[in-house]
N, C-alpha and C positions, 0 to 999 in steps of 0.2 A: 694226539693219532693222529699222523700223516697218512690218510688212508687206512688201508692195511696194517700199518708197522705205529710200533707203538713206542715213544721214549720214556726208560723205566730211568728212574731216579732215586733216590730221597727227599724229603722236603724241607724246607728250612726249620720247621720243627723239627724232624726226626732229631737233623743234622743238632738242634738247640740241647736234645736232651742228650746227645751222644757225646758231644765235644767237638777239638778239631780231630778228625781222619787221620793216620799215619801211617793205613793202609786198605790196603781195596784190592779183596778179589773176582774177579768178575770170570761169566759163566765162558762156553767156547762155544765159536760164532757157527752155527747146526744146531745146540746142545739144547730140546723141545722140554718142557712145563707144563703142569697144569698146572691150574689158577691155583696160587699158596702153596707151590712150591718156591724149596729155597732155592736160590735163582745164583746169588750172589753172597759174599759177604764184604763188610765193612768192620771198621776196626780206628775207634779210636785210646787215648791216652786211659778215661774213664773205663768202657768196655766196647764188649765187639756183638755184631749182630748182624743176623744173614739179614737180607734184602730178598721180599718176597716176591711171587710172579704176581700183579694182579690181576692179570688174566694168561689163557691159556695160550701157550705159542710156543715158534721157533727163534730162536736166537740170531739176528739175521746182523747184527755190527755190532761190537762194545768197543766205547770210549779207552783204549790203551792208553790216552796221557795221562789220562785217572789213577791207572797203575803206579808209571813213575810218579808223579804229583798231584796225589792224594789232597792235596790245597787246595787245588781245581775245581774241587766239588766245597771245600771251604767258602770259600772265596764266593761261590755263584754254583750251587749246590741243582740251581731249577732251568740253567742254561749253558754256557760252558762245562758244565759236573757232570753234565749225563751218565749215567752209566753201561746202560746199553740197550739196544732198542731188540723188538721180539715181531713179527709176525704173526698177527690173533688169529686162531683159529677158531675162534666161535664169535662174534660179535656177539649176540650175544648175553656173552658175559661180564658184557663192558653196565650193558641198566644196573646195573648194580654196583659202582662205586657210584663214591663221591664227586661232586664237581667241586671246583677249588673252590666260590662260596661256603660248598658247604663242607667241607674241611675245616675251611677257613671258620667258618661258625662252634664248627665243633674241639679246636685247638686253640680260640681266643681264650 
């Protein structure tokens, strides 16, 4: 989170489950999503998967670099491999999400 803007991507754990990405489809800037709605698609050699909006909001930016070079996600999923940014419409929804430490405890 940076103010009311959330950066959305996939975690290293999720990437490990999928394998190296070969295709990324992102939402359009201005697209609105409810919490839990499918917002993007990633495809690996093993499988394709939806990326769900962790909170409701409106897409304000997309990382076009990962569309042409999905390997950016493979190499740095929580850094340069971010997928899209959303303006959060209901900050109360953030309270139900796991923080990084809780997520790591769940996935380790």
